[in-house]
C-alpha positions in Angstrom: 27.7 -12.9 7.2 30.8 -11.2 6.3 31.6 -7.4 7.0 31.5 -6.7 2.9 28.3 -7.7 2.5 25.6 -5.1 1.9 23.0 -6.2 4.3 26.2 -5.9 7.3 26.9 -2.4 5.8 23.1 -1.1 5.9 23.8 -1.9 9.6 26.6 0.3 9.8 24.4 2.9 8.8 24.4 3.2 5.2 21.8 3.6 3.2 19.6 0.6 1.2 21.0 2.3 -1.8 24.5 3.2 -4.0 26.2 6.7 -2.5 29.6 7.7 -2.2 30.1 7.1 1.6 28.4 3.1 0.8 31.2 2.5 -2.2 34.3 4.3 -0.4 33.2 2.2 2.6 33.8 -1.4 0.6 36.8 0.2 -0.3 38.1 0.6 3.0 36.8 -3.0 3.6 38.5 -4.5 0.7 41.9 -2.9 1.7 41.4 -4.1 5.4 41.2 -7.4 4.0 43.8 -8.1 1.2 46.2 -5.1 1.4 49.3 -5.0 3.7 48.5 -1.6 5.0 48.5 -1.2 8.9 45.7 -1.8 11.1 45.9 1.5 11.8 45.6 2.9 8.8 42.8 0.8 8.0 40.5 2.2 11.1 41.0 5.3 10.2 40.1 5.4 6.3 37.1 3.1 7.7 35.9 6.3 9.9 36.6 8.7 6.9 34.3 6.2 4.6 31.8 6.1 7.8 31.3 9.2 8.5 30.9 10.0 4.6 28.4 7.6 4.3 26.3 8.6 7.7 26.4 12.0 5.9 24.9 10.7 2.5 21.2 12.3 1.5 18.9 9.6 1.4 17.2 9.3 -1.9 14.8 6.5 -3.0 13.0 5.9 -7.1 10.1 4.5 -7.5 9.9 0.9 -6.8 12.1 1.6 -3.6 9.3 3.9 -2.6 6.8 1.5 -3.1 8.5 -1.1 -1.4 9.2 1.2 2.1 5.2 2.0 1.5 4.1 -2.1 1.4 6.5 -2.8 4.4 6.0 0.2 6.6 2.2 1.6 5.8 0.4 1.8 9.0 -2.6 1.8 7.5 -2.1 -1.6 5.3 0.0 -3.3 8.5 -3.3 -2.5 10.0 -5.1 -4.2 7.3 -2.7 -7.1 6.8 -4.3 -8.2 10.8 -7.3 -9.5 9.2 -5.7 -12.0 7.8 -4.3 -13.5 10.5 -7.6 -13.0 12.1 -9.4 -14.9 9.9 -6.7 -17.6 10.4 -7.5 -17.6 14.0 -11.0 -18.1 13.0 -10.1 -21.2 11.4 -8.6 -22.5 15.0 -11.7 -21.7 16.1 -14.1 -23.3 13.5 -11.7 -26.8 13.8 -12.2 -26.8 17.6 -14.4 -30.0 18.6 -16.9 -29.7 21.9 -15.8 -30.0 25.5 -16.6 -32.9 27.2 -18.4 -32.2 30.3 -18.3 -33.7 33.8 -20.9 -33.8 36.3 -21.2 -35.0 40.2 -24.0 -34.9 42.7 -24.5 -35.7 46.4 -27.7 -36.3 48.7 -27.8 -36.9 52.4 -24.2 -34.8 52.8 -24.3 -34.5 56.4 -23.2 -30.6 56.8 -25.0 -30.0 59.5 -24.0 -32.8 61.8 -20.4 -33.2 61.4 -20.4 -36.3 63.9 -22.3 -38.1 61.2 -18.8 -37.8 59.0 -17.9 -41.5 58.9 -17.1 -44.3 56.4 -19.8 -46.0 57.4 -22.4 -43.2 57.0 -20.6 -42.7 53.1 -21.1 -45.8 52.3 -24.5 -46.7 53.4 -26.6 -43.2 54.0 -25.5 -40.7 51.1 -25.8 -41.1 47.6 -23.5 -39.5 44.8 -23.6 -39.7 41.2 -20.1 -39.2 38.7 -21.0 -38.7 35.5 -19.1 -38.0 31.6 -20.9 -36.7 29.0 -20.0 -35.3 25.1 -21.3 -34.0 22.4 -21.7 -35.7 19.1 -21.8 -33.0 15.8 -23.8 -34.6 13.2 -23.3 -33.1 9.5 -19.5 -32.8 9.6 -20.5 -29.5 11.3 -16.6 -28.9 12.2 -15.7 -29.7 8.8 -18.3 -27.1 7.0 -17.5 -24.8 9.8 -13.6 -25.2 9.0 -14.3 -25.1 4.9 -16.5 -21.4 5.9 -13.7 -20.0 7.9 -10.8 -20.9 5.3 -13.0 -19.5 2.0 -13.0 -16.6 4.0 -9.3 -16.2 4.9 -9.0 -15.9 1.4 -11.2 -13.7 0.5 -9.5 -11.3 3.1 -6.3 -12.5 1.8 -7.4 -10.5 -1.9 -8.9 -7.6 -0.1 -5.6 -7.0 1.1 -3.7 -7.3 -2.1 -6.7 -5.3 -3.3 -5.6 -2.9 -0.6 -1.6 -2.9 -1.5 -2.9 -2.2 -5.1 -4.5 0.9 -4.3 -1.8 2.2 -1.7 0.8 1.0 -4.9 -1.3 3.5 -7.0 -1.1 6.5 -4.4 2.2 6.1 -4.0 3.1 6.0 -7.6 1.4 9.1 -7.9 2.7 10.8 -4.9 6.0 10.2 -6.0 5.4 11.5 -9.9 3.9 14.9 -7.8 7.5 14.9 -6.4 9.1 14.4 -9.0 6.7 17.4 -10.7 7.2 19.4 -8.1 11.4 19.1 -8.5 11.3 19.4 -12.8 9.1 22.8 -11.8 11.8 24.3 -9.0 14.8 23.6 -11.3 13.1 25.1 -14.5 12.1 28.2 -12.0 15.5 28.2 -10.9 17.4 28.2 -14.3 14.6 31.0 -15.7 15.3 33.0 -13.1 18.9 33.2 -13.4 18.9 33.7 -17.2 16.0 36.1 -16.6 18.5 38.3 -13.8 21.1 38.6 -16.5 18.4 40.5 -18.8 17.9 42.8 -15.5 21.1 43.1 -15.5 21.8 43.9 -19.1 18.4 46.6 -18.7 20.3 48.2 -15.9 23.3 49.0 -17.9 21.6 50.0 -20.9 19.6 52.5 -18.2 22.4 53.9 -16.4 24.1 54.4 -20.2 20.4 55.9 -21.3 19.7 53.3 -24.0 16.4 52.9 -22.4 13.7 54.9 -20.3 13.0 55.0 -16.7 9.8 53.2 -17.4 11.3 50.3 -19.6 13.8 49.4 -17.0 11.1 49.4 -14.0 8.8 47.2 -16.3 11.4 44.4 -16.7 12.8 44.7 -13.0 9.1 44.0 -11.5 8.6 40.9 -14.3 11.5 39.2 -11.9 9.4 39.5 -9.5 7.2 36.9 -10.4 10.4 34.5 -11.3 11.1 34.9 -7.9 7.7 34.2 -6.5 8.1 31.2 -9.1 10.8 29.5 -7.4 9.4 30.2 -3.6 6.4 27.8 -4.8 7.9 25.6 -6.4 10.0 24.9 -3.3 6.9 24.9 -1.3 5.5 22.7 -3.7 7.9 20.1 -3.0 8.4 20.1 0.2 4.5 19.4 0.5 5.0 16.7 -2.5 7.5 15.2 -0.2 6.2 15.5 2.9 2.5 13.8 1.6 4.8 11.0 0.7 6.3 10.7 3.5 3.0 9.9 5.4 2.3 6.7 2.9 6.4 5.7 3.2 5.9 5.8 6.9 7.5 8.5 8.7 10.3 6.6 10.2 10.8 4.3 6.8 12.6 7.8 5.6 14.5 10.6 7.0 13.3 14.1 6.9 15.5 15.0 4.5 14.8 12.3 2.0 14.5 12.8 -1.6 13.5 11.0 -4.2 15.7 9.7 -7.8 14.2 9.8 -11.2 12.8 12.8 -13.9 9.6 13.0 -15.7 9.9 11.0 -18.5 7.7 9.6 -21.5 7.3 5.4 -21.9 5.1 4.7 -24.8 2.4 1.8 -24.5 2.1 -0.1 -27.7 -0.9 -2.7 -25.7 -3.9 -2.4 -26.9 -7.1 -2.6 -24.9 -8.6 -6.5 -26.0 -5.1 -7.1 -24.2 -5.5 -5.5 -21.3 -8.8 -6.4 -20.7 -8.0 -10.2 -20.9 -5.2 -9.1 -18.1 -7.0 -7.3 -16.1 -9.9 -10.0 -15.6 -7.4 -12.6 -14.7 -5.3 -10.0 -12.0 -7.4 -7.7 -10.7 -7.5 -8.6 -6.8 -11.1 -7.1 -6.1 -12.2 -9.3 -8.7 -10.5 -12.3 -7.5 -12.1 -11.5 -4.5 -15.5 -11.2 -5.8 -15.2 -14.7 -7.1 -13.7 -16.0 -4.1 -17.0 -14.4 -2.2 -18.9 -16.5 -4.2 -17.2 -19.8 -3.0 -17.6 -18.3 0.6 -21.1 -18.2 0.2 -21.4 -21.8 -1.2 -19.6 -22.9 2.0 -22.2 -20.9 4.3 -25.1 -22.6 2.5 -23.5 -26.2 3.4 -22.7 -24.9 6.8 -25.8 -23.8 7.3 -27.6 -27.0 5.9 -24.9 -29.0 8.6 -26.2 -26.6 11.7 -29.4 -28.3 10.5 -29.0 -31.2 11.6 -29.3 -32.5 15.1 -26.8 -32.8 17.1 -26.1 -36.5 19.6 -25.5 -36.0 23.4 -24.6 -39.3 24.5 -23.2 -39.5 28.9 -22.1 -42.5 31.3 -23.2 -42.1 35.0 -21.8 -44.0 38.0 -24.3 -43.7 41.2 -24.0 -44.7 44.6 -26.8 -45.2 46.2 -27.1 -46.8 50.2 -24.2 -49.2 49.6 -25.0 -50.1 46.1 -23.0 -49.4 42.8 -24.7 -49.1 39.5 -23.8 -47.5 36.3 -26.1 -45.9 33.1 -25.9 -44.8 29.8 -27.8 -41.8 28.3 -28.6 -40.5 24.9 -30.6 -37.8 24.0 -31.4 -36.2 20.9 -33.6 -32.9 20.0 -37.0 -33.8 17.7 -36.7 -31.4 14.4 -40.4 -30.2 14.7 -40.0 -26.7 14.2 -35.8 -25.7 14.2 -34.3 -27.1 11.4 -32.5 -24.0 10.9 -34.8 -22.9 7.7 -34.3 -19.5 8.0 -30.6 -19.8 8.1 -30.7 -21.7 5.1 -32.8 -19.2 3.0 -30.8 -16.1 4.0 -27.5 -17.9 3.1 -29.1 -18.9 -0.2 -29.8 -15.3 -0.7 -26.3 -14.3 0.5 -25.0 -17.0 -2.6 -27.4 -14.9 -4.9 -25.8 -11.1 -3.4 -22.0 -12.8 -4.0 -22.7 -13.7 -7.4 -24.0 -10.3 -8.6 -21.2 -8.4 -6.8 -18.6 -10.7 -8.7 -20.7 -9.0 -12.1 -20.3 -5.6 -10.6 -16.9 -5.8 -9.8 -16.3 -7.4 -13.7 -18.2 -4.7 -14.9 -15.8 -2.2 -12.3 -12.8 -3.9 -13.8 -13.6 -3.1 -17.7 -14.8 -0.1 -16.8 -11.8 1.6 -15.1 -9.6 0.0 -17.3 -11.3 2.0 -20.5 -11.1 5.1 -18.7 -7.6 4.4 -17.5 -6.7 3.5 -21.2 -8.2 6.4 -22.9 -7.0 9.0 -20.3 -3.3 7.5 -21.4 -4.2 8.1 -25.3 -5.4 11.5 -24.1 -2.5 12.5 -22.6 -0.2 10.7 -25.1 -1.6 12.9 -27.6 -0.9 15.9 -25.7 2.8 15.0 -25.2 3.1 14.2 -28.7 1.5 17.9 -29.6 4.4 19.8 -27.3 7.3 17.5 -28.4 6.3 17.4 -32.0 7.3 21.2 -32.2 5.6 23.5 -29.9 8.2 23.3 -27.0 11.3 24.3 -29.8 8.9 27.2 -31.4 8.3 28.7 -27.7 12.3 28.3 -27.3 12.7 29.9 -30.4 10.4 33.0 -29.9 11.6 33.7 -26.5 15.5 33.8 -28.3 14.4 35.6 -31.1 12.6 38.3 -29.6 15.5 38.6 -26.2 18.3 38.9 -29.3 16.2 41.2 -31.3 14.9 44.0 -27.4 19.0 44.2 -26.8 19.7 45.5 -29.9 17.1 47.6 -30.6 14.6 46.1 -32.9 11.6 44.4 -30.7 10.4 46.2 -28.1 10.0 45.6 -25.0 6.6 44.6 -24.6 7.2 41.7 -27.1 10.2 40.4 -25.3 7.9 40.4 -22.1 5.4 38.5 -23.7 7.5 36.2 -25.8 8.9 35.0 -21.9 5.7 34.4 -20.7 4.4 32.6 -23.3 8.0 30.2 -23.3 7.8 29.9 -19.1 4.0 28.9 -19.8 4.9 26.3 -22.5 7.2 24.4 -20.4 5.2 24.3 -17.1 2.4 22.8 -19.7 4.9 20.6 -21.2 6.1 19.3 -17.7 2.5 18.8 -16.4 1.6 17.3 -19.2 4.1 14.5 -18.6 2.9 14.1 -15.2 -0.2 13.6 -16.3 1.0 10.8 -18.4 2.5 9.1 -16.2 0.0 9.3 -13.5 -2.3 8.3 -16.1 0.1 5.2 -17.1 0.2 4.3 -12.9 -3.3 4.5 -13.3 -3.3 1.9 -16.0 -1.0 -0.4 -14.4 -3.6 -0.1 -11.3 -6.6 -0.8 -13.7 -5.3 -3.4 -15.3 -4.0 -4.9 -11.3 0.0 -5.6 -12.2 2.9 -3.0 -12.6 4.5 -4.8 -15.1 2.4 -4.4 -18.4 2.6 -7.6 -20.9 
């Protein structure tokens, strides 16, 4: 791979997303390739670009956050090992029985060492050497393998369901960071605007235009704005820490940040269309359906285990100078134990799997109905704010501020309008956050991030 490739620039220390330092580094590489600049000048340029790239803050969007979590989340990695464990059990299930080797001897002259002679070995001692093998009947090995493979399929679907849950949790935490960031930006902007009001009030108080009581009321109100900024900063730090835990602490640096804004994305699909998609894509429902197949394989295995296996052997015998051989075959008589209990248990397990599948189907439809109606409810709330309440709150604040500065409105009216404006803005941001969260919940309920 050449030096100018994106992957190679990542190896040089650049983040995996666009940054000014990375773009500068790529420009330097192009200069090094195609220009006639001196080698020393190119080297200096590249070192400067690398320094810019190393100093760039890591910023990730929602898709990158989800991918990082799916790759680095330790709990998910631990869950994925279940697939490997099941695949190892497939190897065990497909193994054949080991043959047996038997040897015995009699009249061994252990207490009379002088009898250790070739003549004594040939005429006095007796020994047997045999080989045996267990022949499985009823296709036991094939049934074991099929049951193990079906269980692996169930586990794989369960891991996909764990990925679905993790994806929703990451998206929810990512939206919490966006909400904290938006609230912080608004709080800082609001503090800056109200600081100008405080400065004006101080000038008016100095000139005797307003009383000391009114000035102190305005000054004390500034404390609320400052507290909002501090609380918003703490909320963002906590939201980033929670998101980093889901991503994996080693996946991003400590000073990372996110890219994105609170936004409204309308959903046009009807509930019936989403139900069909959910019944097809939900991995937990697919796991329960595969559980029925696995239960059927267990029944076949239990029936195969009820078949009696045949043991066969070949024996070579040496007795008093004579050599002979023998063949033995044995099979248990299935008079009492025909594996009846295990066969009955697996049949009940099949009934359990069928009921579990129906319960999972009901759960899918219930989750989808709840998520869809929550999305529509939050959609209505967002439209209430955008249809006029946001503008009305801002106009009310601006009018009260204008009137108060010119003596046409009281201080209490101005402060009340300011509080109402701040409350409406914060509630609107919370409504957007709730809508985005309910949209992610709907995607989780359907089982796909690409809604039809």
